[in-house]
N, C-alpha and C positions, 0 to 999 in steps of 0.2 A: 542349845544354847537360849539363853534369857531373853525373856521380852524387851530387857532394856537394853542389851547388846544388838539385837534385832533393831532397835529405834535409832541406835548410835551409827550404825552401819548405814543405814537408809537417810538419817541427815547428811552424810557424809557423802552418801552415793550420789545426790543431786549436784552437787557443785562439782564435784569429781568428773561426771557426765556430761553437764554445762561446760566444762573447761575443756574436755575431750573434744567435743562437738567444734569448739571456737577454733582449738588448735588444727583438727584434722580435717573440717569440713572444706576449707577451701581449697584442699588439696583433689576434691573430687568436683569441686563447682566453678564454673566461671563465670567471671562478673563483667558484662560487655555493658561498653559505653559507646556512642558516636556524638560526639560534639563539633559544630562548626566551625570553620577558624572563624574569631571573631575579626570585623573588619571595622575600623573606626568610621563612625559617621561622618559624613563629608561636610565640612564647614559651611553654614548657610552663607550664600554669596547674593549678590544683587544680581537682577537679569544681565545675563552675558549682551555685552554692546554689539549693535550691527554696524556694519560698514557698508555704505554706497558706493560703488565702484562704476562710474560711466566708461561706456566701451568708446566712446568717441566724444571730441568736442563738437559742441553746438551751442547756439544762441541760447540764452535764456527762455526764449519763446517756444522753440523747437523743444528744449531738454523737458519743460513741462508738460507740453505734450506728448512726449514720450514715455515719463514718469508717469502718467495717467494710463497710458496703455500697456506700462509693465514691461515693454519688450525690450530696452536696454541697460537693464541694471540689474546686478548682483547683489543679493544679501547673503555675507558671511557672518559665519558664529565664531565666537571664542572658545574655541575646544580643548583648553590644556587642562591637562589630565592630573589628578591629584596625587602625590606622589604614594606609592603602596609601602607595605611593611619590608623592613631591611633585613635582610639574615644576616646575624653575625655568628652563629657557629653551627655546626650540624654533627651530628654523629649516628652510627648504627649500633643498637644494641647487641649486646654479645652475653653468650652464657655465661655464667658466674661459675658454675661447676657442673658435672654431668645430672646432678637433679635440679638445680636451679636454671632454667632456660628462658632466654628472651631473644627477641627478635624486633623488626621495626627500627622506625627514625626516630631521634630527639635531634628536635631544632630549635636554636633560640633567636626569637625575631624582635627587632626594634620598630614598635607599632608609629603610625603617624603623630600620635600624640605625646612621643618621647618615653613611653611606657615599654616595658619588656616581658615577652611572654614564651614560655616554654610550652612546645606543640610536641606529642607522640602523635606519628601516623603510621599506618602498618602494625600497630604496635600488638603485641601479645608475650604474655610473661609466665612462668609457672606462677600459680595462686600459692597465696599462704597468709597468715595471721601478721593483721596490722601493718602490712606493707607502707614504705614512706618513699615518697620521693626527694632524694636531696641532690645537692649541688656539692661537689668533692673538688678540694685542690687537687689532687693526686689525679694525673691524665688519665693512668691506668689500673685502677686499685684492684687487688687479687683477694683481699681477704678483710675482716672488720679492721684490723690494724692500719691499714692503709688509706683508713676515710678521717683521720684526724683534722681537724677542723672544717668539718662540713656545715654546709646550712641545709635545715630543711624546709622544704617548700609547703607540703602538703600531705596528707595520706593519699595513697594510690586511689583514684577514682574508681579503678576497674582494671582488669588484667587482661582484657581484650577491648582493642578499640583505639580511635581518634580521642586525643582529650588535651586539654590544653591548661595548664597553668601559670599564674599570673607570678613574674618575679618581683617581690618587694623593691620599691626605688631604692634604698639603703645598700643592694647587693651590688659590690664590684664585682664584676663579670669576669674582669681580667685575672682574679683571683683563684677562679675555678678551672679544671679540664676533664671533666666527667659529670655525666647525670648517672644516679646508681638507683636502683629499685633495691630497696633497705628493709629486713624485716628488724623492726626496733625489738621485739622483746628478747630475740634470740642473736640477736648480733650477726644476722648473715646476709650477704650478697645476694641478691635474686638475679639482677641483670647488671650492665654496664655499657654507657655509650661513651666513648672519648672523642671529646669534642676536638674540630677542627675548625678553622676560619677559611 
């Protein structure tokens, strides 16, 4: 074998090995994340008003004496709670096939500020190259042909753990029936969560 041929083989081998590692290593490695549920900060408000309640009728002189002693007054605080996130739809992840497995839940929330959030909890999926989180019109896609009209949210942050994905304001959630973990380069479904309201 000539030196020139050896050089050509060496030059070609480096990107081939890099591509092989990119494609194959996710199958043996887990990428874990653990994001907390983002709770919108409460809107700043004025100090809660207090209400004074007298326990019995007295004349002004007696009442001022009792007020000084603090014996017959009760102060109450306004304890109105802020509304929490609203669950719009949820579904459990299922295996896409015998080689691509998924578990955990996908839930879409409307937050206090009106924005929408997709959250995975107790989530785990077979790892793979360039996995994406997509919303799919079909409620139960079985193969790549079933995801026409999908909306991509983000690359998958990790194949294990709780995680959050913001849903853009222009997304009409009524058009989508499932959340799919999708390998974009090879058009393969890894896990599917059919959403129910």
